N, C-alpha and C positions, 0 to 999 in steps of 0.2 A: 346748908345753903344750897338753893336750887341752882343748877348749872345748865348750860346749853353749849352745843358745838359752836365754835367761832365762825363757821361757814356763813351763817345768815348775816352776821354783822359785817363780815368781809364783803359780801355781795352788796350790802347797802353802801359801804365805803366805795366800792368800785363804781356803783351807779352814780354816786355823788360826783366823783372825780370825772367820770365820763361826760357829765353835763357841765363841766368846767365850773363847779361850785366849790367854794372853799370848804374842805372837810373838817377844819379845826373845831367847829361847834360840836361835832359828833363826840369829841373826847373832853370837852369842857364840862367838868362835873363828874366825869366817869373815873373809875379807879384804875383804868388801864390807858396806855398810850397807843398811838397808831402802830408803833413798832411792836408792842407787846401783842396787839391783836393779830398782826400779820405773822408773827413768829411764834406765838404761844398756843396753848391748848384750850380746853374749855374755859368759858368766861362765865361770870356770875349773871344770873337772870336780871339783876338790877342794872348791870352795865348794858346788857342787850336791850332791855326796854328803853333805856336812855338813848341808845344809838338809834333804835327804831323810831322812837318819838321825834327825835331831832331830825333824823333823815326825812321823815314825813313833813316836818315843818319847813325845812330849807329847800326841799324839792317841790313842795306843794302838790305832790302826786298821790292821788287817792288809789292808785293801782299798784302801790308798792308791794303788797302781798303777792299779786300775780307776777310782778317782775321777779321776785325772789323765787317763786314756784317754777316759773318757766326756765330758770337757770339751775335747777336742782336735779341732776341725775341721781339715780338711787345710790350710787357709790358715795355721794356726798353725805349720806347718813352714817358714814364710818363703818364700824364692824357690823352693825345691824344691816346696813345697806349691802355690804359685801356678801352677807349670808342670803339676803333676799334675792340678789342677782343670780345666784346659782341654785335657787330653790327648785324642787321638782315640778311644782305647779304654782299658780297664782295664789290658791288658797293657802298652801303651806308657807309661801313667802309672807302673806299677810298675817298668818298665825305667828310667825317669827317676829314680825314687827310689833304685834300686840304684846307678846311676852317680854320683849326686850327694849321697847321704845324709850323707857326711862334712862337707859344707858346713854342715849344720844341727847335727849332733852328731858331732864328730870321732872319738869313741870307739866309735861303732856301726858294725858291719859287716852290711850287708844283701846277701844273695845270692839271685838269682832264677834258677831253672832250669826249663826245659820238661820235662815228663814225659809218660808215656803218656796220662794222664787229664787233664792240664791244666798247672798251674804250681805250683811249690813255692817259697815265700819262707822263707828261713832268717835268723835274727837272732842275731848274735854280738857280741862286744865286744873291742876292742883293749886295754882297760884292765880290771884286776881291779876288779869292783864289789862285792867282799866278799859279805856276806850280803844285800845289797840287790838282787842281780841279778833276783830274781823281780819286784820292782816295775817295773824297767826293761822286762822282757819283757811283763808284763801291760799296761803302757801301750802298748808297740809293737804288740801283738796287737790291742788295741782300736782304735788309730789305723788299722791296716790294714783291720780289719773295717768301721769307720765310713766310711772312704774308699770301699771297694768298694760298700757298700750304698747310699751316697748317690749314687754314679755310676750304679748299676744300678736304684735304686729297688726293691730286692728284698732280703729277708732271706736271708743266705747259710747256710741250714740244711744245705746239702750240703757245706760246707767242713769240713776236718779240722784240728784244732789239736793239736800235740804239744809238751809242756813238759818240760824237763829235771828239774824239781823232783820230789821224791817226792810222792805224792798227799797233800795236806794234809787236816786235819780238816774244813775248810770247802770241800771240793771242789765242793759244790753251788753255791757262789758263782761258781766258774769256769764251770760248766756253764750257769748262768743268764746270765752276762755274755757268753760266747762262744757264738754261735748254732749252731755245728756240733758235731760230735763232739769230745770232749776226752779226751786221754790224758796220763798222767804218766810220769815216770822214762824219758823218751825220750833218744835220743842227742844230739838237737839241738832247739832251739826253732824250730818250723816250722809253717807253715800251708799246706795244700793247697787250691787253688782250682780247681774243675772247669773244663774247657775251654770249656764252653758259655757261660761268662760273659766270657771274656777278650777276645774280639774284637768284641763288640757295639758299634756306634757310640754314642759318648757324646753326649747332647743338649747337653752343655756345651762341646763342642769348638769352639775358635775358632782358625782356621788362623794368623792373623797373631800372636796372642798366644802360641800354642804355639811357633811358630818363634822368636819373640823370646825366650821363656823358655829354649828349648834353646840359643840363641846366647849369652845372658847366663851361663847355668850352665856352658857349655863354656869360656867365657873365664875365669870365676872358678876353675874347677877347674884350668885350666892355670896361672893366676896363683898359686894357693895350693899347688901341688904342691911337694914337697921335692925336693932335688937327686937323691935316689935313687928318686923315684916314677916311675911309668910310666902317667900318667893316660889317654893315648890307647889304649895296649895294654889296660889294664884295662877301659876303656869298650867297646872292640870285642869283647873276650872275653866280657864280661857280656852284651852285646846278642846275640851269637851263641848263647850258652848258654841264653838265655831265649826265643829265637825258635822258632817252629814250622818244621820242614823243609818245603820246601827253604829253606836258610838264606839270609839277605839277601846281596846282592852288594856290591861296593865302593861303587857309586854310592849305594845306599840307606843304607849305614852312614855314608858321608861326609856325606850330607844330614842325617842325624840329629844330627850334630855341627856342622852349619852351616859346614862347610869344604869345599874342593874335594877331588876325588880325589887330585890331585897333592900338596896340603898334607897330607892324611891319610897318604899313603904316606911323605912326608918325615918327619912326626912319628913314625910307627912305626919308620922306619929309625933315627932318632935314639935311640929306646928299645931298639934291638937286635931289632926284630921286623919282620914283614911281614904284610900282610893275608892273603896266601896261606897263610902258616904258621899264623896264628891260626885261619883257617877250616878248614884241614886238621886241626888239633888238635880243633876243635869237632866236626867230622864224625866223627873217629875215636872221640871220647868217646860220641857219640850211637850210633854203630855198635856199640860194645861194650855199651852199655846195652840196645839192642834184641836183640842176640845172647844176652845173659845172661837177659833178662827176658821174652822173647816166643817164640812158636813160629812166627813169620812166616818165610817162605822167604827165602833169600838174595836172590832176585830181587825180592821184595816190599820188603825192607829197602833194597836199592839204589835202587829207584824212589822210596821214601819220602824218601830222603836227597837226591834230585835227580839221581842218575846215570841217564843215558839208556842206558848200556850196562853190564850187570852185570859184564862183564869188567873194565871200568875200576874199578869198586868193589872187585872182588877184588884187583886189582893194587895199588890205593891202600892197602887194608887190610893186605895182606901187607908192603908197604913200611914201614908204621907199626908193625905188631905182630910181624912176623917169622914169621907163620903165616897160613894161609888162614882165612876166616870160619868154615868148618865145623869146622876144628881148634880154633879158639878157643872155639866153642860147646860142643864135646864136652869140652874141658878144663874149662870153667866148670861144666858139669853134674856132672863127676866130683868137683870140689872143693866143690860145694854152693854 
């Protein structure tokens, strides 16, 4: 059963009470009572969707998602937020969020990927959220924005937000709440964060607390994984996807998971993967991206990806793609 932190439902309850509206309908038809919400732990996704839908109906407020997001400091994300708060950099905090977000809200999918200009965070959902998806996305976007701006002590006016919803009548509300550029009817819910912000040292970084948070979250992720899940493979793939080239080595990745290299290799093997395979796939994806979207020379791309010898890059690319980098680029240009 999909679960979510009770924080969001509690904020809806608080907003309803603050407006002098009877909160009883929030719990009519739910499997929890007001007392259980206020005093208990995670709640079912079904109960949260009921409370969110009812909260929207009885308040008549189309800005409910923004109201939730504005009131969500990073520590409200529980163990995940506690780790993000003491991360060395914004990039590493977001990487932690991607790797462990399901521990906070099991229906949410956060994907982070490195791009030419910085980093893109995508937000998706395992479960159908019906016509309430925009509220979830609004909240998530504001949480990301608030986290980044609190870490950097700077307004992210150069961020770019893309939302899948059609442009609403109150689009000015979105452009006021989200501090960068905002576009609608996009293919995915995403935010682009420029590179210049990602690796600045955070004044809140605490080495011992950061390491302990990574260790605790890694253990919880392994404990809660289903029989068909591949938590270590997913974590390694996510870390490689969101890192700047040259990509991190086995020692660095194992350290981020607070396990030894030998243990990580064994875990990956149990999941039918290997670090070499995952890194090769990540390098191949990055190479394809550069060849399609840049005019950089093959030699420059090889050096960017960490190859000391361009011939090794050409060989590796041909083994993965069945053609040379030049042929791949020419074919991509022809197909548009």
